PDB file of N, CA, C and O in Angstrom:
ATOM      1  N   UNK A   1      97.235 131.046 134.135  1.00  0.00           N
ATOM      2  CA  UNK A   1      96.015 131.631 134.469  1.00  0.00           C
ATOM      3  C   UNK A   1      94.499 130.768 134.366  1.00  0.00           C
ATOM      4  O   UNK A   1      94.164 129.819 133.657  1.00  0.00           O
ATOM      5  N   UNK A   2      93.730 131.590 135.455  1.00  0.00           N
ATOM      6  CA  UNK A   2      92.779 130.551 134.972  1.00  0.00           C
ATOM      7  C   UNK A   2      91.392 131.251 133.985  1.00  0.00           C
ATOM      8  O   UNK A   2      91.117 132.362 133.531  1.00  0.00           O
ATOM      9  N   UNK A   3      90.879 130.138 133.983  1.00  0.00           N
ATOM     10  CA  UNK A   3      89.685 130.533 132.825  1.00  0.00           C
ATOM     11  C   UNK A   3      88.401 130.944 133.069  1.00  0.00           C
ATOM     12  O   UNK A   3      87.806 131.833 132.459  1.00  0.00           O
ATOM     13  N   UNK A   4      87.916 130.166 134.127  1.00  0.00           N
ATOM     14  CA  UNK A   4      86.803 130.128 134.583  1.00  0.00           C
ATOM     15  C   UNK A   4      86.194 129.767 133.916  1.00  0.00           C
ATOM     16  O   UNK A   4      85.112 129.958 134.472  1.00  0.00           O
ATOM     17  N   UNK A   5      85.839 129.011 132.382  1.00  0.00           N
ATOM     18  CA  UNK A   5      84.793 128.965 131.528  1.00  0.00           C
ATOM     19  C   UNK A   5      83.766 127.950 131.760  1.00  0.00           C
ATOM     20  O   UNK A   5      84.205 126.816 131.951  1.00  0.00           O
ATOM     21  N   UNK A   6      82.991 128.043 131.776  1.00  0.00           N
ATOM     22  CA  UNK A   6      81.957 126.245 132.524  1.00  0.00           C
ATOM     23  C   UNK A   6      80.173 127.197 132.532  1.00  0.00           C
ATOM     24  O   UNK A   6      79.594 128.271 132.697  1.00  0.00           O
ATOM     25  N   UNK A   7      80.043 125.738 132.209  1.00  0.00           N
ATOM     26  CA  UNK A   7      78.966 125.853 131.567  1.00  0.00           C
ATOM     27  C   UNK A   7      78.230 124.713 132.591  1.00  0.00           C
ATOM     28  O   UNK A   7      79.004 124.049 133.280  1.00  0.00           O
ATOM     29  N   UNK A   8      76.598 124.422 132.739  1.00  0.00           N
ATOM     30  CA  UNK A   8      75.893 123.565 133.401  1.00  0.00           C
ATOM     31  C   UNK A   8      74.958 122.870 132.425  1.00  0.00           C
ATOM     32  O   UNK A   8      74.031 123.536 131.965  1.00  0.00           O
ATOM     33  N   UNK A   9      75.070 121.884 132.141  1.00  0.00           N
ATOM     34  CA  UNK A   9      73.837 121.350 131.502  1.00  0.00           C
ATOM     35  C   UNK A   9      73.377 120.665 132.130  1.00  0.00           C
ATOM     36  O   UNK A   9      74.122 120.248 133.017  1.00  0.00           O
ATOM     37  N   UNK A  10      71.614 119.972 132.122  1.00  0.00           N
ATOM     38  CA  UNK A  10      70.690 119.425 132.354  1.00  0.00           C
ATOM     39  C   UNK A  10      71.149 118.016 131.723  1.00  0.00           C
ATOM     40  O   UNK A  10      71.927 118.285 130.808  1.00  0.00           O
ATOM     41  N   UNK A  11      71.005 116.797 131.825  1.00  0.00           N
ATOM     42  CA  UNK A  11      71.362 115.890 131.237  1.00  0.00           C
ATOM     43  C   UNK A  11      69.721 114.408 131.889  1.00  0.00           C
ATOM     44  O   UNK A  11      68.923 114.337 132.824  1.00  0.00           O
ATOM     45  N   UNK A  12      70.014 113.718 130.864  1.00  0.00           N
ATOM     46  CA  UNK A  12      69.005 112.704 131.152  1.00  0.00           C
ATOM     47  C   UNK A  12      70.029 111.232 131.065  1.00  0.00           C
ATOM     48  O   UNK A  12      70.903 111.179 130.199  1.00  0.00           O
ATOM     49  N   UNK A  13      69.858 110.279 131.869  1.00  0.00           N
ATOM     50  CA  UNK A  13      70.451 108.927 131.264  1.00  0.00           C
ATOM     51  C   UNK A  13      71.590 109.060 132.568  1.00  0.00           C
ATOM     52  O   UNK A  13      71.941 109.819 133.472  1.00  0.00           O
ATOM     53  N   UNK A  14      71.915 107.581 131.876  1.00  0.00           N
ATOM     54  CA  UNK A  14      72.943 107.105 133.431  1.00  0.00           C
ATOM     55  C   UNK A  14      74.542 106.721 133.338  1.00  0.00           C
ATOM     56  O   UNK A  14      74.912 106.160 132.306  1.00  0.00           O
ATOM     57  N   UNK A  15      75.215 106.914 134.057  1.00  0.00           N
ATOM     58  CA  UNK A  15      76.168 106.817 134.223  1.00  0.00           C
ATOM     59  C   UNK A  15      77.052 106.069 135.062  1.00  0.00           C
ATOM     60  O   UNK A  15      76.610 106.123 136.210  1.00  0.00           O
ATOM     61  N   UNK A  16      78.496 105.143 134.982  1.00  0.00           N
ATOM     62  CA  UNK A  16      78.617 104.447 135.566  1.00  0.00           C
ATOM     63  C   UNK A  16      80.445 104.849 136.746  1.00  0.00           C
ATOM     64  O   UNK A  16      81.550 104.822 136.204  1.00  0.00           O
ATOM     65  N   UNK A  17      80.275 105.137 138.156  1.00  0.00           N
ATOM     66  CA  UNK A  17      81.381 105.151 138.763  1.00  0.00           C
ATOM     67  C   UNK A  17      81.969 103.924 138.938  1.00  0.00           C
ATOM     68  O   UNK A  17      82.010 103.253 137.907  1.00  0.00           O
ATOM     69  N   UNK A  18      82.670 103.171 140.412  1.00  0.00           N
ATOM     70  CA  UNK A  18      83.713 102.647 140.489  1.00  0.00           C
ATOM     71  C   UNK A  18      82.988 101.301 140.924  1.00  0.00           C
ATOM     72  O   UNK A  18      83.304 100.134 140.695  1.00  0.00           O
ATOM     73  N   UNK A  19      81.923 101.834 141.621  1.00  0.00           N
ATOM     74  CA  UNK A  19      81.055 100.382 141.620  1.00  0.00           C
ATOM     75  C   UNK A  19      79.633 101.098 141.589  1.00  0.00           C
ATOM     76  O   UNK A  19      78.827 101.124 142.518  1.00  0.00           O
ATOM     77  N   UNK A  20      79.578 101.320 141.103  1.00  0.00           N
ATOM     78  CA  UNK A  20      77.480 101.313 141.053  1.00  0.00           C
ATOM     79  C   UNK A  20      77.128 102.617 139.390  1.00  0.00           C
ATOM     80  O   UNK A  20      77.406 103.815 139.353  1.00  0.00           O
ATOM     81  N   UNK A  21      76.489 101.793 138.303  1.00  0.00           N
ATOM     82  CA  UNK A  21      75.443 102.527 137.932  1.00  0.00           C
ATOM     83  C   UNK A  21      74.453 104.218 138.722  1.00  0.00           C
ATOM     84  O   UNK A  21      74.475 104.264 139.952  1.00  0.00           O
ATOM     85  N   UNK A  22      73.856 105.164 138.134  1.00  0.00           N
ATOM     86  CA  UNK A  22      73.266 105.784 138.598  1.00  0.00           C
ATOM     87  C   UNK A  22      72.907 106.895 137.128  1.00  0.00           C
ATOM     88  O   UNK A  22      73.409 107.382 136.116  1.00  0.00           O
ATOM     89  N   UNK A  23      71.472 106.802 138.067  1.00  0.00           N
ATOM     90  CA  UNK A  23      70.612 108.433 136.567  1.00  0.00           C
ATOM     91  C   UNK A  23      71.306 109.857 136.841  1.00  0.00           C
ATOM     92  O   UNK A  23      71.252 110.436 137.925  1.00  0.00           O
ATOM     93  N   UNK A  24      71.917 110.298 135.779  1.00  0.00           N
ATOM     94  CA  UNK A  24      72.376 111.273 135.332  1.00  0.00           C
ATOM     95  C   UNK A  24      71.385 112.520 135.405  1.00  0.00           C
ATOM     96  O   UNK A  24      70.203 112.361 135.098  1.00  0.00           O
ATOM     97  N   UNK A  25      71.884 113.800 135.824  1.00  0.00           N
ATOM     98  CA  UNK A  25      71.304 115.070 136.294  1.00  0.00           C
ATOM     99  C   UNK A  25      71.876 116.426 136.050  1.00  0.00           C
ATOM    100  O   UNK A  25      71.424 117.533 136.339  1.00  0.00           O
ATOM    101  N   UNK A  26      73.100 116.039 135.383  1.00  0.00           N
ATOM    102  CA  UNK A  26      73.556 117.401 134.796  1.00  0.00           C
ATOM    103  C   UNK A  26      75.204 117.239 134.641  1.00  0.00           C
ATOM    104  O   UNK A  26      75.853 116.293 135.088  1.00  0.00           O
ATOM    105  N   UNK A  27      75.656 118.206 134.017  1.00  0.00           N
ATOM    106  CA  UNK A  27      76.641 117.574 133.876  1.00  0.00           C
ATOM    107  C   UNK A  27      77.709 119.473 134.078  1.00  0.00           C
ATOM    108  O   UNK A  27      77.069 120.416 133.613  1.00  0.00           O
ATOM    109  N   UNK A  28      78.871 119.782 134.588  1.00  0.00           N
ATOM    110  CA  UNK A  28      79.390 120.558 134.199  1.00  0.00           C
ATOM    111  C   UNK A  28      80.682 120.420 133.353  1.00  0.00           C
ATOM    112  O   UNK A  28      81.423 119.480 133.643  1.00  0.00           O
ATOM    113  N   UNK A  29      81.010 121.187 132.415  1.00  0.00           N
ATOM    114  CA  UNK A  29      81.698 121.246 131.144  1.00  0.00           C
ATOM    115  C   UNK A  29      82.804 122.612 131.454  1.00  0.00           C
ATOM    116  O   UNK A  29      82.280 123.660 131.831  1.00  0.00           O
ATOM    117  N   UNK A  30      83.983 122.574 131.322  1.00  0.00           N
ATOM    118  CA  UNK A  30      84.648 123.652 132.061  1.00  0.00           C
ATOM    119  C   UNK A  30      86.059 123.569 131.271  1.00  0.00           C
ATOM    120  O   UNK A  30      86.590 122.484 131.034  1.00  0.00           O
ATOM    121  N   UNK A  31      86.593 124.751 130.903  1.00  0.00           N
ATOM    122  CA  UNK A  31      88.435 124.369 129.596  1.00  0.00           C
ATOM    123  C   UNK A  31      89.228 125.773 130.959  1.00  0.00           C
ATOM    124  O   UNK A  31      89.366 126.972 131.203  1.00  0.00           O
ATOM    125  N   UNK A  32      89.552 124.133 131.501  1.00  0.00           N
ATOM    126  CA  UNK A  32      90.549 125.426 132.936  1.00  0.00           C
ATOM    127  C   UNK A  32      92.107 124.275 133.083  1.00  0.00           C
ATOM    128  O   UNK A  32      92.651 123.535 132.263  1.00  0.00           O
ATOM    129  N   UNK A  33      92.411 124.609 134.549  1.00  0.00           N
ATOM    130  CA  UNK A  33      93.153 123.272 134.732  1.00  0.00           C
ATOM    131  C   UNK A  33      92.550 122.262 135.337  1.00  0.00           C
ATOM    132  O   UNK A  33      91.647 122.111 136.160  1.00  0.00           O
ATOM    133  N   UNK A  34      93.527 121.387 134.512  1.00  0.00           N
ATOM    134  CA  UNK A  34      93.181 119.595 135.413  1.00  0.00           C
ATOM    135  C   UNK A  34      92.865 119.516 136.579  1.00  0.00           C
ATOM    136  O   UNK A  34      92.651 120.703 136.824  1.00  0.00           O
ATOM    137  N   UNK A  35      92.662 118.945 137.557  1.00  0.00           N
ATOM    138  CA  UNK A  35      93.364 118.187 138.788  1.00  0.00           C
ATOM    139  C   UNK A  35      94.018 117.304 138.285  1.00  0.00           C
ATOM    140  O   UNK A  35      95.223 117.423 138.507  1.00  0.00           O
ATOM    141  N   UNK A  36      93.773 116.575 137.775  1.00  0.00           N
ATOM    142  CA  UNK A  36      95.383 115.339 137.347  1.00  0.00           C
ATOM    143  C   UNK A  36      95.823 115.253 136.076  1.00  0.00           C
ATOM    144  O   UNK A  36      96.904 114.713 136.309  1.00  0.00           O
ATOM    145  N   UNK A  37      95.798 115.359 135.116  1.00  0.00           N
ATOM    146  CA  UNK A  37      96.663 115.242 133.748  1.00  0.00           C
ATOM    147  C   UNK A  37      97.219 116.174 133.460  1.00  0.00           C
ATOM    148  O   UNK A  37      96.920 117.357 133.627  1.00  0.00           O
ATOM    149  N   UNK A  38      98.397 115.537 132.833  1.00  0.00           N
ATOM    150  CA  UNK A  38      99.122 116.624 132.543  1.00  0.00           C
ATOM    151  C   UNK A  38      99.404 118.193 131.941  1.00  0.00           C
ATOM    152  O   UNK A  38     100.407 118.901 132.021  1.00  0.00           O
ATOM    153  N   UNK A  39      98.106 118.419 131.315  1.00  0.00           N
ATOM    154  CA  UNK A  39      97.844 119.177 130.465  1.00  0.00           C
ATOM    155  C   UNK A  39      97.982 120.812 131.362  1.00  0.00           C
ATOM    156  O   UNK A  39      98.018 120.893 132.590  1.00  0.00           O
ATOM    157  N   UNK A  40      98.034 121.800 130.574  1.00  0.00           N
ATOM    158  CA  UNK A  40      98.550 122.784 130.614  1.00  0.00           C
ATOM    159  C   UNK A  40      96.803 123.330 131.031  1.00  0.00           C
ATOM    160  O   UNK A  40      96.578 123.400 132.239  1.00  0.00           O
ATOM    161  N   UNK A  41      95.964 123.593 130.344  1.00  0.00           N
ATOM    162  CA  UNK A  41      94.163 123.037 130.469  1.00  0.00           C
ATOM    163  C   UNK A  41      93.993 122.289 129.942  1.00  0.00           C
ATOM    164  O   UNK A  41      94.801 121.763 129.177  1.00  0.00           O
ATOM    165  N   UNK A  42      92.788 121.924 130.164  1.00  0.00           N
ATOM    166  CA  UNK A  42      91.850 120.730 129.629  1.00  0.00           C
ATOM    167  C   UNK A  42      90.488 120.559 129.391  1.00  0.00           C
ATOM    168  O   UNK A  42      89.934 120.782 130.467  1.00  0.00           O
ATOM    169  N   UNK A  43      89.411 120.195 128.289  1.00  0.00           N
ATOM    170  CA  UNK A  43      88.777 120.271 128.194  1.00  0.00           C
ATOM    171  C   UNK A  43      87.912 119.062 130.047  1.00  0.00           C
ATOM    172  O   UNK A  43      87.882 117.834 129.959  1.00  0.00           O
ATOM    173  N   UNK A  44      87.472 119.663 131.148  1.00  0.00           N
ATOM    174  CA  UNK A  44      87.025 119.218 132.039  1.00  0.00           C
ATOM    175  C   UNK A  44      85.496 118.853 131.787  1.00  0.00           C
ATOM    176  O   UNK A  44      84.873 119.664 131.102  1.00  0.00           O
ATOM    177  N   UNK A  45      84.636 117.445 132.377  1.00  0.00           N
ATOM    178  CA  UNK A  45      83.410 117.048 132.017  1.00  0.00           C
ATOM    179  C   UNK A  45      83.094 116.530 133.492  1.00  0.00           C
ATOM    180  O   UNK A  45      83.891 115.660 133.841  1.00  0.00           O
ATOM    181  N   UNK A  46      82.016 116.888 134.551  1.00  0.00           N
ATOM    182  CA  UNK A  46      81.849 116.309 135.452  1.00  0.00           C
ATOM    183  C   UNK A  46      80.512 116.081 135.256  1.00  0.00           C
ATOM    184  O   UNK A  46      79.626 116.919 135.085  1.00  0.00           O
ATOM    185  N   UNK A  47      80.377 114.112 135.317  1.00  0.00           N
ATOM    186  CA  UNK A  47      79.202 114.626 134.916  1.00  0.00           C
ATOM    187  C   UNK A  47      77.928 114.269 136.671  1.00  0.00           C
ATOM    188  O   UNK A  47      78.113 115.073 137.585  1.00  0.00           O
ATOM    189  N   UNK A  48      77.459 113.790 136.778  1.00  0.00           N
ATOM    190  CA  UNK A  48      76.805 114.565 138.579  1.00  0.00           C
ATOM    191  C   UNK A  48      75.101 113.933 138.291  1.00  0.00           C
ATOM    192  O   UNK A  48      74.310 114.107 137.364  1.00  0.00           O
ATOM    193  N   UNK A  49      75.029 113.123 139.612  1.00  0.00           N
ATOM    194  CA  UNK A  49      73.657 113.445 139.701  1.00  0.00           C
ATOM    195  C   UNK A  49      73.656 113.846 141.514  1.00  0.00           C
ATOM    196  O   UNK A  49      73.880 113.017 142.397  1.00  0.00           O
ATOM    197  N   UNK A  50      73.279 115.627 141.783  1.00  0.00           N
ATOM    198  CA  UNK A  50      73.342 115.650 142.917  1.00  0.00           C
ATOM    199  C   UNK A  50      72.381 115.096 144.273  1.00  0.00           C
ATOM    200  O   UNK A  50      72.481 115.366 145.470  1.00  0.00           O
ATOM    201  N   UNK A  51      71.763 114.526 143.796  1.00  0.00           N
ATOM    202  CA  UNK A  51      70.934 114.259 144.817  1.00  0.00           C
ATOM    203  C   UNK A  51      71.507 113.405 145.508  1.00  0.00           C
ATOM    204  O   UNK A  51      71.502 113.626 146.719  1.00  0.00           O
ATOM    205  N   UNK A  52      71.973 112.554 145.176  1.00  0.00           N
ATOM    206  CA  UNK A  52      72.952 111.457 145.159  1.00  0.00           C
ATOM    207  C   UNK A  52      74.578 111.308 146.019  1.00  0.00           C
ATOM    208  O   UNK A  52      75.282 110.447 146.547  1.00  0.00           O
ATOM    209  N   UNK A  53      74.566 112.973 145.686  1.00  0.00           N
ATOM    210  CA  UNK A  53      76.069 113.168 146.316  1.00  0.00           C
ATOM    211  C   UNK A  53      77.703 112.941 145.525  1.00  0.00           C
ATOM    212  O   UNK A  53      77.603 112.562 144.358  1.00  0.00           O
ATOM    213  N   UNK A  54      78.831 113.091 145.924  1.00  0.00           N
ATOM    214  CA  UNK A  54      79.781 112.829 145.623  1.00  0.00           C
ATOM    215  C   UNK A  54      79.954 111.583 145.078  1.00  0.00           C
ATOM    216  O   UNK A  54      80.723 111.692 144.122  1.00  0.00           O
ATOM    217  N   UNK A  55      79.603 110.465 145.236  1.00  0.00           N
ATOM    218  CA  UNK A  55      79.632 109.078 145.133  1.00  0.00           C
ATOM    219  C   UNK A  55      79.478 108.936 143.684  1.00  0.00           C
ATOM    220  O   UNK A  55      80.179 108.153 143.042  1.00  0.00           O
ATOM    221  N   UNK A  56      78.420 109.803 143.062  1.00  0.00           N
ATOM    222  CA  UNK A  56      77.631 109.871 142.024  1.00  0.00           C
ATOM    223  C   UNK A  56      78.327 111.257 141.050  1.00  0.00           C
ATOM    224  O   UNK A  56      77.764 112.324 140.808  1.00  0.00           O
ATOM    225  N   UNK A  57      79.712 110.815 140.616  1.00  0.00           N
ATOM    226  CA  UNK A  57      79.640 111.561 140.086  1.00  0.00           C
ATOM    227  C   UNK A  57      81.141 111.330 139.417  1.00  0.00           C
ATOM    228  O   UNK A  57      82.202 111.190 140.026  1.00  0.00           O
ATOM    229  N   UNK A  58      80.912 111.333 137.964  1.00  0.00           N
ATOM    230  CA  UNK A  58      81.997 111.038 137.300  1.00  0.00           C
ATOM    231  C   UNK A  58      82.906 111.331 136.393  1.00  0.00           C
ATOM    232  O   UNK A  58      82.626 110.780 135.328  1.00  0.00           O
ATOM    233  N   UNK A  59      84.580 112.417 136.311  1.00  0.00           N
ATOM    234  CA  UNK A  59      84.772 113.169 136.253  1.00  0.00           C
ATOM    235  C   UNK A  59      86.353 112.571 135.239  1.00  0.00           C
ATOM    236  O   UNK A  59      87.109 111.612 135.390  1.00  0.00           O
ATOM    237  N   UNK A  60      86.274 114.048 133.923  1.00  0.00           N
ATOM    238  CA  UNK A  60      86.913 113.582 132.938  1.00  0.00           C
ATOM    239  C   UNK A  60      87.546 114.112 132.398  1.00  0.00           C
ATOM    240  O   UNK A  60      86.804 114.844 131.743  1.00  0.00           O
ATOM    241  N   UNK A  61      88.892 114.409 132.038  1.00  0.00           N
ATOM    242  CA  UNK A  61      89.675 115.828 131.673  1.00  0.00           C
ATOM    243  C   UNK A  61      89.979 115.137 130.320  1.00  0.00           C
ATOM    244  O   UNK A  61      90.067 113.917 130.185  1.00  0.00           O
ATOM    245  N   UNK A  62      90.129 116.052 129.336  1.00  0.00           N
ATOM    246  CA  UNK A  62      90.603 115.753 128.309  1.00  0.00           C
ATOM    247  C   UNK A  62      91.698 117.086 127.759  1.00  0.00           C
ATOM    248  O   UNK A  62      91.836 118.201 128.263  1.00  0.00           O
ATOM    249  N   UNK A  63      92.218 116.632 126.841  1.00  0.00           N
ATOM    250  CA  UNK A  63      93.149 117.344 126.181  1.00  0.00           C
ATOM    251  C   UNK A  63      92.390 118.279 124.787  1.00  0.00           C
ATOM    252  O   UNK A  63      91.638 117.512 124.187  1.00  0.00           O
ATOM    253  N   UNK A  64      92.400 119.610 124.185  1.00  0.00           N
ATOM    254  CA  UNK A  64      91.768 120.098 123.689  1.00  0.00           C
ATOM    255  C   UNK A  64      91.588 119.350 122.384  1.00  0.00           C
ATOM    256  O   UNK A  64      90.416 119.231 122.027  1.00  0.00           O
ATOM    257  N   UNK A  65      92.809 118.656 121.355  1.00  0.00           N
ATOM    258  CA  UNK A  65      92.489 117.990 120.675  1.00  0.00           C
ATOM    259  C   UNK A  65      91.493 116.853 121.270  1.00  0.00           C
ATOM    260  O   UNK A  65      90.867 116.378 120.323  1.00  0.00           O
ATOM    261  N   UNK A  66      91.380 116.670 121.641  1.00  0.00           N
ATOM    262  CA  UNK A  66      90.611 114.697 122.509  1.00  0.00           C
ATOM    263  C   UNK A  66      89.232 115.714 122.054  1.00  0.00           C
ATOM    264  O   UNK A  66      88.669 115.561 120.970  1.00  0.00           O
ATOM    265  N   UNK A  67      88.851 116.645 122.955  1.00  0.00           N
ATOM    266  CA  UNK A  67      87.805 116.741 123.523  1.00  0.00           C
ATOM    267  C   UNK A  67      87.289 117.234 121.991  1.00  0.00           C
ATOM    268  O   UNK A  67      86.201 116.860 121.552  1.00  0.00           O
ATOM    269  N   UNK A  68      88.178 118.099 121.244  1.00  0.00           N
ATOM    270  CA  UNK A  68      87.093 118.236 119.579  1.00  0.00           C
ATOM    271  C   UNK A  68      86.870 116.836 118.849  1.00  0.00           C
ATOM    272  O   UNK A  68      85.889 116.584 118.150  1.00  0.00           O
ATOM    273  N   UNK A  69      88.201 115.735 119.179  1.00  0.00           N
ATOM    274  CA  UNK A  69      87.654 114.399 118.173  1.00  0.00           C
ATOM    275  C   UNK A  69      86.269 113.802 118.865  1.00  0.00           C
ATOM    276  O   UNK A  69      85.350 113.196 118.315  1.00  0.00           O
ATOM    277  N   UNK A  70      86.392 114.089 119.938  1.00  0.00           N
ATOM    278  CA  UNK A  70      85.520 113.219 121.030  1.00  0.00           C
ATOM    279  C   UNK A  70      83.611 114.279 120.179  1.00  0.00           C
ATOM    280  O   UNK A  70      82.629 113.994 119.493  1.00  0.00           O
ATOM    281  N   UNK A  71      84.091 115.235 120.758  1.00  0.00           N
ATOM    282  CA  UNK A  71      82.479 116.364 119.654  1.00  0.00           C
ATOM    283  C   UNK A  71      82.534 116.194 118.579  1.00  0.00           C
ATOM    284  O   UNK A  71      81.543 116.716 118.068  1.00  0.00           O
ATOM    285  N   UNK A  72      83.294 115.630 117.686  1.00  0.00           N
ATOM    286  CA  UNK A  72      82.650 115.442 116.163  1.00  0.00           C
ATOM    287  C   UNK A  72      82.397 114.193 116.044  1.00  0.00           C
ATOM    288  O   UNK A  72      81.529 113.802 115.264  1.00  0.00           O
ATOM    289  N   UNK A  73      83.086 113.399 116.770  1.00  0.00           N
ATOM    290  CA  UNK A  73      82.677 111.580 116.805  1.00  0.00           C
ATOM    291  C   UNK A  73      81.195 111.822 117.365  1.00  0.00           C
ATOM    292  O   UNK A  73      80.312 111.544 116.554  1.00  0.00           O
ATOM    293  N   UNK A  74      80.793 112.274 118.563  1.00  0.00           N
ATOM    294  CA  UNK A  74      79.219 112.877 119.151  1.00  0.00           C
ATOM    295  C   UNK A  74      78.415 112.675 118.090  1.00  0.00           C
ATOM    296  O   UNK A  74      77.707 111.679 117.940  1.00  0.00           O
ATOM    297  N   UNK A  75      78.547 114.083 116.942  1.00  0.00           N
ATOM    298  CA  UNK A  75      77.723 114.818 116.496  1.00  0.00           C
ATOM    299  C   UNK A  75      77.683 113.832 115.296  1.00  0.00           C
ATOM    300  O   UNK A  75      76.591 113.833 114.727  1.00  0.00           O
ATOM    301  N   UNK A  76      78.833 112.792 114.652  1.00  0.00           N
ATOM    302  CA  UNK A  76      78.864 112.197 113.368  1.00  0.00           C
ATOM    303  C   UNK A  76      77.859 111.099 113.904  1.00  0.00           C
ATOM    304  O   UNK A  76      76.919 110.734 113.198  1.00  0.00           O
ATOM    305  N   UNK A  77      78.076 110.584 115.160  1.00  0.00           N
ATOM    306  CA  UNK A  77      77.520 109.569 115.657  1.00  0.00           C
ATOM    307  C   UNK A  77      75.499 109.928 115.560  1.00  0.00           C
ATOM    308  O   UNK A  77      74.719 109.314 114.833  1.00  0.00           O
ATOM    309  N   UNK A  78      75.204 110.862 116.353  1.00  0.00           N
ATOM    310  CA  UNK A  78      74.260 111.017 115.874  1.00  0.00           C
ATOM    311  C   UNK A  78      73.647 111.525 114.939  1.00  0.00           C
ATOM    312  O   UNK A  78      72.450 111.298 115.118  1.00  0.00           O
ATOM    313  N   UNK A  79      73.855 112.249 113.782  1.00  0.00           N
ATOM    314  CA  UNK A  79      73.720 112.403 112.710  1.00  0.00           C
ATOM    315  C   UNK A  79      73.073 110.646 112.390  1.00  0.00           C
ATOM    316  O   UNK A  79      71.954 110.149 112.518  1.00  0.00           O
ATOM    317  N   UNK A  80      74.144 110.205 112.024  1.00  0.00           N
ATOM    318  CA  UNK A  80      73.905 108.840 111.267  1.00  0.00           C
ATOM    319  C   UNK A  80      72.913 108.062 112.053  1.00  0.00           C
ATOM    320  O   UNK A  80      71.968 107.475 111.527  1.00  0.00           O
ATOM    321  N   UNK A  81      73.153 108.074 113.322  1.00  0.00           N
ATOM    322  CA  UNK A  81      71.352 106.872 113.683  1.00  0.00           C
ATOM    323  C   UNK A  81      70.269 107.885 113.413  1.00  0.00           C
ATOM    324  O   UNK A  81      69.143 107.436 113.195  1.00  0.00           O
ATOM    325  N   UNK A  82      70.459 109.226 113.397  1.00  0.00           N
ATOM    326  CA  UNK A  82      68.785 109.685 112.570  1.00  0.00           C
ATOM    327  C   UNK A  82      68.577 109.424 110.899  1.00  0.00           C
ATOM    328  O   UNK A  82      67.521 109.119 110.343  1.00  0.00           O
ATOM    329  N   UNK A  83      69.771 109.615 110.335  1.00  0.00           N
ATOM    330  CA  UNK A  83      69.352 109.108 109.209  1.00  0.00           C
ATOM    331  C   UNK A  83      69.205 107.472 108.787  1.00  0.00           C
ATOM    332  O   UNK A  83      68.737 106.983 107.759  1.00  0.00           O
ATOM    333  N   UNK A  84      69.833 106.767 110.073  1.00  0.00           N
ATOM    334  CA  UNK A  84      69.120 105.245 110.231  1.00  0.00           C
ATOM    335  C   UNK A  84      68.106 104.865 110.778  1.00  0.00           C
ATOM    336  O   UNK A  84      67.784 103.678 110.732  1.00  0.00           O
ATOM    337  N   UNK A  85      67.361 105.803 111.430  1.00  0.00           N
ATOM    338  CA  UNK A  85      66.398 105.151 112.196  1.00  0.00           C
ATOM    339  C   UNK A  85      65.137 106.197 112.233  1.00  0.00           C
ATOM    340  O   UNK A  85      63.975 105.854 112.449  1.00  0.00           O
ATOM    341  N   UNK A  86      65.455 107.158 112.053  1.00  0.00           N
ATOM    342  CA  UNK A  86      64.518 107.838 111.337  1.00  0.00           C
ATOM    343  C   UNK A  86      63.697 108.064 109.894  1.00  0.00           C
ATOM    344  O   UNK A  86      62.706 108.712 109.554  1.00  0.00           O
ATOM    345  N   UNK A  87      64.632 107.194 109.248  1.00  0.00           N
ATOM    346  CA  UNK A  87      64.226 107.894 107.851  1.00  0.00           C
ATOM    347  C   UNK A  87      62.898 106.108 107.539  1.00  0.00           C
ATOM    348  O   UNK A  87      62.217 106.016 106.518  1.00  0.00           O
TER     349      UNK A  87
END
């Protein structure tokens, strides 16, 4: 069963596709069936710059546990960075 759980996020940053770096403008985050991974469901993230078209897109499919570990690592690094640089 498809869940269609999707959130769009505006971003500022850069990403690297197979052949170039490009500015990020947004990401789509969704929990649903993956396209390529062998999971029943996965946390999928499409980083993109809509102005530059499909070649300016990076897609990621993560297992549920990997997605949770990544979220924890991101929050931990931001907290440590804030403590180191804002104190």
